N, C-alpha and C positions, 0 to 999 in steps of 0.2 A: 535699754530703757531710754525713751526719747521724750523730752519735754516739748510740748507743742506751744511755742511762743516765738514771736519776733522781737521780744523785749529783752535785750542783753542784761539789763539790770535785774530783771526777774530771774534770769538764768544764774547770775552771780548769787542772788539771794538763796535760791534752791541749793546750789552747790555748797554754799557756806553752811547752811543748816543741815543738809543731808550728810555732808562730810565727804563727798566724792564728786568728781567731774561728771557732768551729764550732757549728753548730746541734745541738741535742740534743732527743731525745724519749724519754720513759720508756715503753717498750713492755713489757708483761708477756708474755714469750715462753716457750713450752714448752721445757723443757730435757730433752735426752735423758739417760738414765741411763748415764753413763760416767765413769771416773776421769780420762780423757784430756781436758785443757783444750782442746787443738786441735780435737778432734772436736766438743766441745760448742760452742766458739766458731764453728766453720764452720757448724754446723747453725743456730745462732742468727742468724748473718749472713744466711744464705740465707732463713730465715724472715722476718727483718725486711725484707729486700729485697722479698720476695714481697708483703708487706703494703703497703710504702711506694712501691715502684717507683722508688726513688731510691738513689744510692750510700750505703752505710751502713758504719759502723765499730762493731764489737762487741768487747768485752773480757771475758775470763773468767780467773779466777785460782784455782788449786788449791793445796792444802797436802798434801805427800807425805811420809808417815812411812816412814823406811827400815825400821824393825822390822816394819811391816805391809805390806811389799812394795808400797809406793806408795799404799795406802789412807790417807785417804779421797780424795785428789786433788781432782778437780773436784766431788766429792760433799760437800765440806766444809760447804757451806751447809746441806745437809740434816742433817749431823751436829750443827752448831751449833744449828739450829732444834729438833732433837728430843732431843738429849742435852746435858746441861750441860757447860760448858767444863771443870769439875773432872773429870767422868767421862771426857771426851776425853783429858785429861792422864793419867788413871789407866790408859788402854788401853796405854800404853807402859811396859813393865817394865824393859828393859835399855838398848837402843839408842835414845837420844833424838834422833838425827840426823834432820833433816827438810830439805825445801826447798820453796820456793814457786815456782810457774811461772805467769807471766802470758802469755796468748796473745791477740793482737789480730788481728782479721780485718777487712780492707777488702773489700767486695764490691759491684760495680756492675752485676751481672746477667751479666757475662761474665768480667771480670778479678777474680781473687782474690789478695790480698796477705796474707801471714801474717808476723807479727813476734812474737818471743818474748823474754822476759827471765826470769832466774832468780836467786833469792837463797837461798844455803845458810844453815843455822842449826840450831836444835834446839828441842825442845818443852820448855817450862817444867814444873817439878814441879807448879805450880798457877798459875791465872790471876793476872796482875798488871797494873795500869795501867788508866787510864780514857781515854787519848787515842787512841781508835781505835774500831773496830767489828768485828763478826763474830769472827773468830779472832785478831785482833791481840793480845789479852791472853795468848795461849799460845805465840806464836812469838818466839824470840830470834834475831835475825839474827847471822850470823857476825861476829866482831869487836866485839860489844856484850855487855854483861852485863845487859841489860834487854830486855823484850819490846817489840814494835812499839807496844803501847798505852802504854808508859812513855816512848817517845821523844818529844822535843819536835818541834814543827812544823818547826823548822830541821833537826833530825837526819833527819826524814823526807824532806827534799829531797835526801838522798844518792841515789846511783845504786842504787836497789833495783829489783826485778823490773818494776814497771809503768813506771818512768821509762826503763829499758833498752828495753823493748818499744816504747814510744812513739817513742823516738829511732830505733830500727830502722825502724819504720813510716815515719817522716818521711823517712829516707834512701831507702827503697824507693819512696815516692810521688814524690820529686824525680827519681829516675833512671829 
């Protein structure tokens, strides 16, 4: 089983929750244009399997703004790359509620296992914090008064969307 990621911290997180070492490869896969993280993750898992011909695990996370009817969702990476975080924050005028959804897909050429996790929260008025990457400086998880990028490493070990999805995957792989 191969985890498709170049992020070593993500590998450690998967290994810790799954309870075993996992091989990883950083494959640059084409991403379909969809706000639906499940659709994107399933496509990436099948693409990775077609290249490697081995069981793969692929993860994708989206950030969904309530005021924008779910946008940007899985397209958040493109928003972050092409628009400043400040401008992303300014897109929200009234309803700052948001949620993150992580979808993990295991695919071995026949069997597909899908696991998801979700964290509710809100979009900050402006980016804050340096302990993170991507959109971490603009998302404030429910129950906190600071962004993901302001959370300590210990606080990030809480049950957020990725940890929930990995735990669900573990349960589904075992049964």
